Residue frames relative to the residue before (quaternion, step in Angstrom):
aa qw qx qy qz dx dy dz
X 1.0000 0.0000 0.0000 0.0000 0.00 0.00 0.00
X 0.5727 -0.6015 0.4520 0.3255 3.45 -1.09 0.93
X 0.0271 -0.8110 0.5827 -0.0436 3.57 -0.89 0.88
X 0.4003 -0.6627 0.5629 0.2894 3.49 -1.33 -0.01
X 0.0858 -0.7953 0.5998 0.0195 3.57 -0.80 0.99
X 0.1233 -0.7628 0.6322 0.0564 3.55 -0.89 1.01
X 0.1743 -0.7909 0.5824 0.0694 3.52 -0.75 1.11
X 0.7707 0.2522 -0.2053 0.5479 3.59 -0.35 1.19
X 0.0902 -0.8220 0.5614 0.0323 3.55 -0.61 1.05
X 0.2116 0.7616 -0.5559 0.2572 3.50 0.94 1.10
X 0.8062 -0.2720 0.1874 0.4910 3.58 -1.20 -0.44
X 0.7236 0.4307 -0.2625 0.4711 3.54 0.76 -1.02
X 0.6289 0.5507 -0.3239 0.4431 3.57 1.05 -0.76
X 0.6701 0.5073 -0.2857 0.4604 3.46 1.06 -0.91
X 0.6221 0.5350 -0.3229 0.4718 3.58 1.06 -0.81
X 0.6988 0.4523 -0.2987 0.4668 3.55 0.74 -1.00
X 0.5929 0.5384 -0.3739 0.4677 3.69 1.05 -0.65
X 0.6944 0.5050 -0.3127 0.4063 3.54 0.75 -0.92
X 0.7071 0.4408 -0.2692 0.4829 3.56 0.94 -0.93
X 0.6345 0.5055 -0.3608 0.4601 3.66 0.99 -0.52
X 0.6201 0.5252 -0.3284 0.4815 3.53 1.14 -0.65
X 0.6337 0.5255 -0.3106 0.4752 3.56 1.08 -0.83
X 0.6923 0.4470 -0.2605 0.5030 3.58 1.14 -0.64
X 0.4225 -0.7481 0.4134 0.3017 3.57 1.40 0.21
X 0.3155 0.7357 -0.5181 0.3013 3.54 0.96 0.98
X 0.4436 -0.6482 0.5050 0.3579 3.70 -0.90 0.63
X 0.0048 0.8299 -0.5426 0.1295 3.42 -0.87 1.12
X 0.0146 0.7464 -0.6637 -0.0466 3.52 -1.19 0.55
X 0.2395 -0.7595 0.5939 0.1145 3.60 -1.09 0.75
X 0.2198 -0.7819 0.5794 0.0670 3.50 -0.80 1.21
X 0.1095 0.7748 -0.6182 0.0745 3.61 -0.93 0.87
X 0.6475 -0.5256 0.3856 0.3947 3.54 -1.27 0.53
X 0.6261 -0.5971 0.3650 0.3439 3.48 -1.17 0.76
X 0.6467 0.5380 -0.3152 0.4392 3.60 1.13 -0.70
X 0.7056 0.4392 -0.2442 0.4996 3.60 1.29 -0.37
X 0.5732 0.6692 -0.3744 0.2888 3.56 1.16 -0.62
X 0.6207 0.5633 -0.3586 0.4109 3.65 1.00 -0.71
X 0.6727 0.4814 -0.3197 0.4620 3.64 0.91 -0.80
X 0.6368 0.5065 -0.3227 0.4835 3.55 1.12 -0.62
X 0.6461 0.5474 -0.3101 0.4322 3.60 0.97 -0.89
X 0.6428 0.5529 -0.3214 0.4217 3.60 1.11 -0.64
X 0.5784 0.5884 -0.3846 0.4139 3.56 1.16 -0.30
X 0.4443 -0.7243 0.4683 0.2422 3.61 -0.94 0.89
X 0.8072 0.0337 0.0263 0.5887 3.57 1.12 -0.61
X 0.3949 -0.6500 0.5628 0.3237 3.62 -1.25 -0.01
X 0.0462 -0.8055 0.5906 -0.0154 3.57 -0.98 0.95
X 0.1189 -0.7550 0.6432 0.0455 3.54 -1.13 0.87
X 0.2454 -0.7539 0.5965 0.1247 3.54 -0.64 1.18
X 0.1577 -0.7901 0.5892 0.0619 3.60 -0.92 0.93
X 0.4022 -0.7456 0.4951 0.1930 3.56 -0.88 0.98
X 0.5332 0.6825 -0.3711 0.3350 3.56 1.34 -0.25
X 0.5951 -0.5433 0.3893 0.4462 3.57 1.30 -0.19
X 0.5756 0.5490 -0.4086 0.4476 3.59 1.19 -0.21
X 0.6049 -0.5630 0.4155 0.3801 3.58 -1.22 0.56
X 0.6653 -0.5028 0.3831 0.3973 3.61 -1.22 0.46
X 0.3747 -0.6574 0.5930 0.2752 3.57 -1.13 0.55
X 0.0053 0.7933 -0.6054 0.0648 3.61 -0.62 1.16
X 0.0481 0.7990 -0.5888 0.1128 3.57 -0.61 1.19
X 0.6454 -0.5075 0.3915 0.4154 3.56 -1.27 0.33
X 0.5965 -0.5540 0.4516 0.3652 3.51 -1.23 0.64
X 0.3961 -0.7066 0.5136 0.2829 3.64 -0.86 0.79
X 0.6409 -0.4739 0.4214 0.4326 3.53 -1.33 0.00
X 0.1824 -0.8088 0.5548 0.0697 3.56 -0.79 1.04
X 0.0144 -0.8007 0.5969 -0.0477 3.52 -1.06 0.76
X 0.3410 -0.6944 0.5828 0.2488 3.57 -1.30 0.27
X 0.5677 0.5863 -0.3610 0.4512 3.58 1.37 -0.04
X 0.1000 -0.8217 0.5610 0.0027 3.58 -0.31 1.30
X 0.4608 0.6582 -0.4783 0.3545 3.69 1.13 0.26
X 0.4497 -0.7048 0.4859 0.2548 3.61 -0.79 1.03
X 0.2767 -0.7376 0.5921 0.1697 3.53 -1.12 0.66
X 0.7073 -0.4655 0.3020 0.4380 3.57 -1.23 0.37
X 0.8281 0.1995 -0.1775 0.4929 3.55 -0.91 1.00
X 0.4583 0.7018 -0.4544 0.3016 3.67 1.15 -0.06
X 0.2371 -0.6678 0.6807 0.1858 3.45 -1.35 0.61
X 0.1134 -0.8475 0.5186 -0.0010 3.56 -0.43 1.26
X 0.1517 -0.7746 0.6103 0.0676 3.56 -0.61 1.17
X 0.1946 -0.7954 0.5692 0.0747 3.62 -0.49 1.28
X 0.0174 0.8372 -0.5365 0.1049 3.51 -0.16 1.44
X 0.4073 0.6902 -0.4715 0.3680 3.55 0.83 1.10
X 0.5968 -0.5215 0.4632 0.3967 3.52 -1.35 0.11
X 0.6068 -0.5625 0.4062 0.3877 3.56 -1.15 0.60
X 0.6204 0.5665 -0.3808 0.3862 3.56 0.88 -0.74
X 0.7038 0.4365 -0.2582 0.4975 3.69 1.16 -0.43
X 0.4846 0.7053 -0.4335 0.2824 3.60 1.17 -0.15
X 0.6242 0.5360 -0.3491 0.4486 3.64 0.97 -0.76
X 0.6601 0.4995 -0.3109 0.4670 3.61 0.87 -0.92
X 0.6376 0.5175 -0.3495 0.4511 3.61 0.96 -0.75
X 0.6727 0.4868 -0.3087 0.4638 3.59 0.84 -0.93
X 0.6315 0.5324 -0.3347 0.4536 3.63 1.00 -0.76
X 0.6729 0.5102 -0.2925 0.4486 3.60 1.07 -0.65
X 0.6262 0.5320 -0.3295 0.4650 3.59 1.27 -0.21
X 0.5633 -0.5658 0.4536 0.3961 3.59 -1.23 0.38
X 0.6782 -0.5051 0.3552 0.3985 3.55 -1.30 0.40
X 0.7665 0.1613 -0.0954 0.6143 3.58 1.06 -0.74
X 0.3363 -0.7437 0.5468 0.1864 3.55 -0.79 1.06
X 0.6568 -0.5245 0.3745 0.3916 3.63 -1.19 0.47
X 0.5775 -0.5929 0.4178 0.3746 3.55 -1.15 0.41
X 0.8070 0.3127 -0.2462 0.4362 3.42 -1.31 0.69
X 0.4657 0.6751 -0.4411 0.3644 3.56 1.29 0.21
X 0.0959 -0.7576 0.6416 0.0726 3.61 -1.04 0.83
X 0.1977 -0.7770 0.5898 0.0967 3.54 -0.86 1.04
X 0.0542 -0.7894 0.6114 0.0052 3.55 -0.84 1.00
X 0.1603 -0.8038 0.5627 0.1079 3.57 -0.13 1.20
X 0.2199 -0.7815 0.5806 0.0623 3.60 -0.89 1.09
X 0.4233 0.7246 -0.4514 0.3032 3.68 1.10 0.45
X 0.6063 -0.5353 0.4420 0.3879 3.54 -1.24 0.40
X 0.7481 0.3774 -0.2606 0.4796 3.59 -1.13 0.57
X 0.4913 -0.6561 0.4984 0.2825 3.48 -1.45 -0.20
X 0.5199 0.7170 -0.3660 0.2858 3.49 1.29 -0.31
X 0.5718 0.6180 -0.3791 0.3838 3.57 1.15 -0.61
X 0.6405 0.5318 -0.3196 0.4526 3.59 0.88 -0.92
X 0.6755 0.5141 -0.2843 0.4457 3.49 0.95 -0.90
X 0.6653 0.4970 -0.2818 0.4806 3.55 1.05 -0.80
X 0.6402 0.5002 -0.3207 0.4869 3.57 1.01 -0.76
X 0.6728 0.5094 -0.3147 0.4345 3.59 0.86 -0.82
X 0.6286 0.5146 -0.3186 0.4883 3.58 1.11 -0.71
X 0.7156 0.4623 -0.2642 0.4521 3.60 0.93 -0.88
X 0.7943 0.1317 -0.0355 0.5920 3.57 1.06 -0.77
X 0.0895 -0.8673 0.4881 0.0385 3.50 0.63 1.30
X 0.6991 0.4721 -0.2925 0.4503 3.72 1.05 -0.40
X 0.6146 0.5696 -0.3332 0.4322 3.59 1.24 0.03
X 0.4921 -0.6638 0.4852 0.2860 3.56 -1.00 0.88
X 0.0330 -0.8125 0.5815 -0.0255 3.56 -0.71 1.08
X 0.1016 -0.8128 0.5730 0.0268 3.57 -0.70 0.99
X 0.3746 -0.7312 0.5292 0.2123 3.59 -0.85 0.97
X 0.0759 -0.7714 0.6309 0.0331 3.55 -0.89 0.95
X 0.1439 -0.7586 0.6321 0.0652 3.56 -1.00 0.93
X 0.2764 -0.7686 0.5643 0.1197 3.54 -0.73 1.14
X 0.1461 -0.8233 0.5477 0.0285 3.62 -0.63 1.07
X 0.6874 0.4086 -0.2970 0.5218 3.60 1.15 0.52
X 0.3749 -0.7091 0.5520 0.2280 3.51 -1.33 0.20
X 0.0347 -0.8110 0.5837 -0.0209 3.57 -0.98 0.89
X 0.1529 -0.7721 0.6109 0.0846 3.59 -1.13 0.60
X 0.3527 -0.7063 0.5783 0.2059 3.57 -1.08 0.87
X 0.2410 -0.7890 0.5557 0.1029 3.58 -0.67 1.13
X 0.7351 -0.1796 0.1274 0.6413 3.57 1.16 -0.74
X 0.7053 -0.4223 0.2776 0.4971 3.66 -1.09 0.16
X 0.8644 0.0327 -0.1028 0.4911 3.46 -1.02 1.07
X 0.6479 0.4159 -0.3318 0.5451 3.61 1.13 0.66
X 0.0734 0.8090 -0.5697 0.1245 3.50 -0.41 1.37
X 0.2828 -0.7271 0.5975 0.1852 3.53 -1.26 0.42
X 0.2495 -0.7378 0.6131 0.1320 3.56 -0.93 0.98
X 0.1257 -0.8357 0.5312 0.0604 3.62 -0.55 1.14
X 0.7289 0.2170 -0.2146 0.6128 3.56 1.28 0.46
X 0.6547 -0.4993 0.3829 0.4189 3.55 -1.21 0.38
X 0.3816 -0.7457 0.4834 0.2543 3.63 -0.67 1.00
X 0.1393 0.7592 -0.6180 0.1497 3.49 -0.73 1.20
X 0.0253 -0.7950 0.6058 0.0187 3.52 -1.04 0.80
X 0.2417 -0.7263 0.6195 0.1742 3.58 -1.23 0.46
X 0.1431 -0.7808 0.6075 0.0284 3.48 -1.07 1.08
X 0.3187 -0.7533 0.5481 0.1747 3.54 -0.75 1.05
X 0.5510 0.5700 -0.4194 0.4422 3.56 0.47 1.18
X 0.2834 -0.7282 0.5859 0.2149 3.52 -1.30 0.31
X 0.3704 0.7398 -0.4588 0.3241 3.55 1.38 0.35
X 0.3598 -0.7794 0.4624 0.2220 3.61 -0.31 1.30
X 0.5842 0.5769 -0.3790 0.4270 3.64 1.07 -0.61
X 0.7011 0.4561 -0.2656 0.4794 3.56 0.81 -0.99
X 0.6761 0.4857 -0.3225 0.4505 3.59 0.90 -0.73
X 0.7325 0.4288 -0.2244 0.4788 3.53 1.23 -0.47
X 0.3590 0.7937 -0.4496 0.1978 3.51 1.33 -0.01
X 0.7310 0.4421 -0.2430 0.4595 3.57 0.99 -0.88
X 0.3571 -0.7789 0.4689 0.2141 3.55 1.32 -0.06
X 0.6875 -0.3975 0.3514 0.4959 3.56 -0.97 -0.96
X 0.2685 0.8162 -0.4793 0.1786 3.58 1.09 0.64
X 0.6489 -0.5158 0.3227 0.4569 3.61 1.23 -0.44
X 0.5839 0.5285 -0.3902 0.4769 3.61 1.29 0.05
X 0.3191 -0.7250 0.5862 0.1701 3.52 -0.88 1.01
X 0.0619 -0.7977 0.5994 -0.0258 3.62 -0.35 1.31
X 0.0274 0.7977 -0.6015 0.0324 3.47 -0.87 1.05
X 0.5039 -0.6591 0.4763 0.2911 3.50 -1.20 0.65
X 0.1703 -0.7573 0.6203 0.1125 3.61 -0.94 0.87
X 0.2979 -0.7464 0.5770 0.1457 3.52 -1.03 0.90
X 0.8267 0.0219 -0.0338 0.5612 3.62 -0.21 1.17
X 0.6423 -0.5459 0.3902 0.3704 3.54 -1.27 -0.40
X 0.3770 0.7569 -0.4813 0.2309 3.59 1.18 0.17
X 0.6352 0.5239 -0.3109 0.4747 3.59 1.07 -0.72
X 0.6434 0.5227 -0.3261 0.4545 3.54 0.96 -0.81
X 0.6606 0.4834 -0.2995 0.4902 3.54 0.98 -0.86
X 0.6214 0.5408 -0.3386 0.4548 3.62 1.01 -0.65
X 0.6641 0.4854 -0.2926 0.4876 3.54 1.03 -0.79
X 0.5998 0.5479 -0.3478 0.4680 3.52 1.06 -0.67
X 0.6214 0.5387 -0.3373 0.4581 3.57 0.97 -0.81
X 0.6660 0.4906 -0.2997 0.4753 3.62 0.86 -0.95
X 0.6805 0.4996 -0.2949 0.4477 3.59 1.01 -0.82
X 0.4711 0.6563 -0.4668 0.3597 3.57 1.18 0.02
X 0.5584 0.5991 -0.3649 0.4429 3.58 1.36 -0.28
X 0.5255 0.6743 -0.4084 0.3198 3.56 1.10 -0.47
X 0.6510 0.5201 -0.3123 0.4563 3.50 1.02 -0.88
X 0.6165 0.5471 -0.3406 0.4524 3.57 1.04 -0.82
X 0.6542 0.4962 -0.3066 0.4814 3.60 0.90 -1.04
X 0.6881 0.5124 -0.3077 0.4114 3.61 0.80 -0.94
X 0.6950 0.4826 -0.2861 0.4497 3.58 0.94 -0.85
X 0.7441 0.3568 -0.1980 0.5290 3.56 1.15 -0.66
X 0.3699 -0.7501 0.4776 0.2691 3.64 1.25 0.00
X 0.4416 0.6928 -0.4361 0.3673 3.51 0.89 1.03
X 0.5163 -0.6396 0.4943 0.2828 3.55 -1.40 0.30
X 0.6830 -0.4400 0.3819 0.4406 3.52 -1.37 -0.02
X 0.6138 0.5463 -0.3394 0.4578 3.54 1.09 -0.78
X 0.6458 0.5304 -0.3152 0.4497 3.56 0.96 -0.88
X 0.6487 0.5378 -0.3082 0.4417 3.51 0.99 -0.97
X 0.7689 0.3614 -0.2041 0.4863 3.62 0.87 -0.91
X 0.7156 0.4224 -0.2806 0.4804 3.66 1.10 0.09
X 0.6721 0.4422 -0.3032 0.5108 3.64 1.21 -0.44
X 0.4588 -0.7375 0.4112 0.2765 3.67 -0.44 1.13
X 0.6742 0.4961 -0.3417 0.4273 3.61 0.91 -0.75
X 0.6219 0.5242 -0.3325 0.4774 3.53 1.08 -0.71
X 0.6455 0.5235 -0.3196 0.4551 3.56 1.01 -0.80
X 0.6475 0.5169 -0.3195 0.4599 3.54 1.03 -0.78
X 0.6253 0.5345 -0.3240 0.4674 3.59 1.07 -0.77
X 0.6401 0.5280 -0.3123 0.4625 3.52 0.99 -0.91
X 0.6816 0.4685 -0.3000 0.4754 3.63 0.82 -0.90
X 0.6193 0.5368 -0.3678 0.4394 3.60 0.98 -0.61
X 0.6529 0.4880 -0.3105 0.4889 3.58 1.05 -0.71
X 0.6563 0.5069 -0.3012 0.4707 3.58 1.04 -0.83
X 0.6393 0.5315 -0.3449 0.4358 3.61 0.93 -0.74
X 0.6476 0.5164 -0.2856 0.4822 3.53 1.04 -0.92
X 0.7087 0.4902 -0.2643 0.4331 3.54 0.82 -1.02
X 0.6738 0.4857 -0.2968 0.4711 3.58 0.95 -0.84
X 0.5839 0.5536 -0.3640 0.4692 3.61 1.13 -0.54
X 0.6552 0.5040 -0.3075 0.4713 3.57 0.96 -0.95
X 0.6661 0.4947 -0.3210 0.4566 3.60 0.84 -0.88
X 0.6424 0.5023 -0.3387 0.4695 3.58 0.95 -0.76
X 0.6258 0.5160 -0.3580 0.4626 3.64 0.94 -0.72
X 0.7081 0.4572 -0.2593 0.4715 3.62 0.97 -0.79
X 0.4401 -0.7059 0.4598 0.3108 3.55 1.17 -0.22
X 0.4419 0.6958 -0.4400 0.3563 3.54 1.21 0.58
X 0.3249 -0.7513 0.5417 0.1910 3.60 -0.72 1.07
X 0.0577 -0.7800 0.6224 0.0290 3.56 -1.13 0.68
X 0.1587 -0.7697 0.6137 0.0763 3.51 -1.16 0.65
X 0.3003 -0.7713 0.5338 0.1731 3.60 -0.31 1.17
X 0.4896 -0.6610 0.4766 0.3103 3.66 -1.08 0.67
X 0.6347 0.4554 -0.3720 0.5014 3.59 1.03 0.62
X 0.5140 -0.6771 0.4480 0.2770 3.55 -1.07 0.74
X 0.5452 0.5870 -0.4077 0.4381 3.54 0.88 1.01
X 0.4317 -0.6266 0.5511 0.3425 3.68 -1.04 0.46
X 0.6544 -0.5749 0.3112 0.3801 3.54 -1.04 0.69
X 0.6291 0.5409 -0.3619 0.4250 3.68 0.88 -0.68
X 0.6513 0.4977 -0.2800 0.4997 3.53 1.14 -0.74
X 0.6634 0.5132 -0.3067 0.4499 3.56 0.95 -0.92
X 0.6645 0.4835 -0.3483 0.4509 3.63 0.84 -0.76
X 0.6357 0.4973 -0.3543 0.4722 3.64 1.02 -0.61
X 0.6078 0.5353 -0.3558 0.4663 3.60 1.06 -0.71
X 0.6659 0.4978 -0.3171 0.4563 3.63 0.91 -0.81
X 0.7140 0.4914 -0.2523 0.4303 3.55 0.96 -0.90
X 0.8213 0.2313 -0.0305 0.5206 3.53 1.02 -1.06
X 0.5371 0.6609 -0.3978 0.3414 3.61 1.18 0.07
X 0.4240 -0.6912 0.4966 0.3096 3.65 1.19 -0.03
X 0.8033 -0.2433 0.2026 0.5044 3.58 -0.95 -0.92
X 0.4231 0.7506 -0.4383 0.2559 3.59 1.28 -0.20
X 0.6107 0.5433 -0.3758 0.4367 3.69 0.90 -0.76
X 0.6621 0.4936 -0.3223 0.4628 3.63 0.95 -0.88
X 0.6973 0.4777 -0.3061 0.4380 3.58 0.81 -0.92
X 0.6269 0.5238 -0.3471 0.4606 3.57 1.02 -0.64
X 0.6752 0.4749 -0.2968 0.4801 3.57 0.96 -0.90
X 0.6351 0.5336 -0.3384 0.4443 3.58 1.04 -0.65
X 0.7050 0.4629 -0.2539 0.4736 3.59 0.97 -0.91
X 0.6985 0.4865 -0.2682 0.4510 3.50 1.02 -0.92
X 0.8153 0.2241 -0.1091 0.5226 3.58 0.94 -0.75
X 0.4129 -0.7094 0.4680 0.3274 3.61 1.24 0.20
X 0.2374 0.8053 -0.5094 0.1888 3.57 0.95 0.86
X 0.3314 -0.7661 0.5100 0.2078 3.59 -0.85 0.89
X 0.6455 -0.5624 0.3564 0.3740 3.58 -1.15 0.52
X 0.7469 0.4152 -0.2320 0.4647 3.55 1.13 -0.55
X 0.4607 0.6888 -0.4593 0.3197 3.58 1.20 0.21
X 0.0299 -0.7893 0.6112 -0.0491 3.47 -1.15 0.88
X 0.5495 -0.5902 0.4372 0.3982 3.69 -1.09 0.36
X 0.6321 -0.5704 0.3915 0.3491 3.44 -1.26 0.67
X 0.5454 0.6263 -0.3885 0.3993 3.60 1.20 -0.43
X 0.5462 0.6114 -0.3662 0.4401 3.55 1.22 -0.56
X 0.7003 0.4419 -0.2467 0.5035 3.59 0.82 -1.15
X 0.6287 0.5319 -0.3614 0.4373 3.63 0.88 -0.75
X 0.7177 0.4384 -0.2886 0.4576 3.61 0.75 -0.93
X 0.5761 0.5701 -0.3944 0.4331 3.58 1.01 -0.57
X 0.7339 0.4154 -0.2228 0.4891 3.55 1.00 -0.85
X 0.4686 -0.6781 0.4340 0.3635 3.58 1.27 -0.23
X 0.3763 0.7299 -0.4861 0.2989 3.56 1.11 0.48
X 0.5625 -0.5519 0.4792 0.3864 3.55 -1.21 0.32
X 0.2740 -0.7865 0.5399 0.1219 3.59 -0.73 1.10
X 0.5147 -0.6192 0.4891 0.3354 3.56 -1.33 -0.10
X 0.2471 0.8147 -0.4981 0.1650 3.56 1.17 0.48
X 0.6362 0.5358 -0.3361 0.4418 3.56 1.14 -0.67
X 0.6758 0.4639 -0.2943 0.4914 3.59 1.20 -0.51
X 0.6876 0.4091 -0.2947 0.5225 3.61 1.24 -0.04
X 0.7904 0.2457 -0.1383 0.5438 3.59 0.13 -1.18
X 0.6378 0.5401 -0.3232 0.4440 3.54 1.12 -0.72
X 0.5612 0.6013 -0.3744 0.4281 3.58 1.17 -0.47
X 0.6544 0.5028 -0.2818 0.4895 3.50 1.13 -0.88
X 0.6579 0.4882 -0.3106 0.4819 3.62 0.88 -0.76
X 0.6304 0.5269 -0.3299 0.4650 3.60 0.97 -0.73
X 0.6684 0.5050 -0.2832 0.4670 3.50 0.95 -0.98
X 0.6385 0.5202 -0.3241 0.4655 3.57 1.01 -0.87
X 0.6449 0.5132 -0.3334 0.4578 3.64 0.93 -0.85
X 0.6525 0.5280 -0.3221 0.4378 3.60 0.96 -0.77
X 0.6784 0.4462 -0.2670 0.5190 3.57 1.27 -0.43
X 0.5093 -0.6336 0.4364 0.3856 3.58 1.22 -0.04
X 0.5830 0.5532 -0.3669 0.4685 3.61 1.22 0.45
X 0.3454 -0.7221 0.5545 0.2276 3.50 -1.40 -0.22
X 0.1538 -0.7476 0.6373 0.1059 3.53 -1.27 0.41
X 0.1249 -0.8752 0.4624 0.0676 3.60 0.55 1.23
X 0.6622 0.5134 -0.3330 0.4325 3.58 0.99 -0.72
X 0.6759 0.4621 -0.2961 0.4918 3.55 0.96 -0.79
X 0.6006 0.5623 -0.3354 0.4589 3.57 1.15 -0.61
X 0.6171 0.5481 -0.3104 0.4715 3.50 1.14 -0.78
X 0.6385 0.5181 -0.3307 0.4631 3.59 0.96 -0.82
X 0.6418 0.5175 -0.3242 0.4639 3.55 1.00 -0.94
X 0.6833 0.4967 -0.3042 0.4403 3.63 0.79 -0.89
X 0.6668 0.5124 -0.3150 0.4400 3.56 0.90 -0.98
X 0.6814 0.4827 -0.2896 0.4678 3.61 0.99 -0.83
X 0.6994 0.4755 -0.2921 0.4466 3.58 0.83 -0.97
X 0.5651 0.5744 -0.3957 0.4406 3.58 1.20 -0.35
X 0.7152 0.4491 -0.2372 0.4802 3.55 1.17 -0.60
X 0.4363 0.6883 -0.4741 0.3334 3.62 1.20 0.01
X 0.7974 0.3191 -0.2413 0.4518 3.61 -1.11 0.64
X 0.7580 0.2553 -0.2169 0.5597 3.66 1.14 0.12
X 0.4917 -0.6601 0.4829 0.2988 3.53 -0.90 0.97
X 0.3316 -0.7867 0.4997 0.1466 3.52 -0.95 0.92
X 0.0572 -0.7928 0.6066 0.0163 3.55 -1.00 0.83
X 0.7295 0.3373 -0.1837 0.5660 3.49 1.18 -0.64
X 0.0383 -0.8190 0.5722 -0.0177 3.52 -0.54 1.25
X 0.5860 -0.5627 0.4418 0.3806 3.56 -1.25 0.31
X 0.3851 -0.6547 0.5853 0.2838 3.60 -1.12 0.61
X 0.6659 -0.5022 0.3551 0.4222 3.57 -1.17 0.35
X 0.6549 0.5009 -0.3175 0.4684 3.58 1.02 -0.81
X 0.6443 0.5109 -0.3424 0.4546 3.63 1.02 -0.65
X 0.6406 0.5151 -0.3191 0.4716 3.50 0.97 -0.77
X 0.6744 0.5033 -0.2997 0.4496 3.54 0.87 -0.98
X 0.6137 0.5427 -0.3577 0.4483 3.61 1.03 -0.65
X 0.6801 0.4919 -0.2745 0.4692 3.61 1.09 -0.68
X 0.7840 0.4230 -0.1472 0.4298 3.43 1.01 -0.97
X 0.7516 0.4030 -0.2109 0.4777 3.56 1.01 -0.85
């Protein structure tokens, strides 16, 4: 029987598992053997919501260590990019019929890698438009209104979450995915300075650093003829002025529009604190890679990649101040 498989029980995987369970969809969650015992000890799955609504609490989903898709499975890949290669290597050369792969990773590179590895498999791009944090196994906090974009017209996929509380919208092409990647260029700034989204949108120096990365990235995208659609109802020239001269308004708009909390931060912040390998190469690095393919350069985004990758492998306690980062970047 066709089923839904979530690979990875981190923040996003837990959120998707909770809402799919609330929508009464058949589901199993795959996790590594060294993590499965801690997850299995939980009595239920819970998602805390900052909107004032009570937590979403649902029965614990079926757990497994088998991440190989079965015939007809819809597979939500909710892992870090650093683990994607190992996952693909663990699968057979040809996946069963009727499988749909939905990578839920930051950036746009995962869809490309999966398509190259499994050319006969249906792959749907999913763009996550909210932030979530894992508090403990099967217990996550959603720090913005849960919304996703799916690059498909398949009514079954668009309706998977039913009326559970996830706002699912159809995306046309990759413009929305590129637009979200542009917004995610801020993740490296927050990680290097150990700051929140609120800090980014209210501290002028951080805002200037963000705009500098955006200016460089949008120029490269325009050179490549790649369309992008920002997740804000503003064209980029207006959006950049809003960031630079809007004072606290960008924060308040984000807070009201997405129910964002003051303490929310990108997952890259937590990864860098722990010295984990981050996804900076799939975000800022995607811009530098594209620039190189055009015979151009993206030095500001390249600097973010280098500064973060220098810190991989060692827990961080000393972070850059906004003025220190600005001195390097601007």
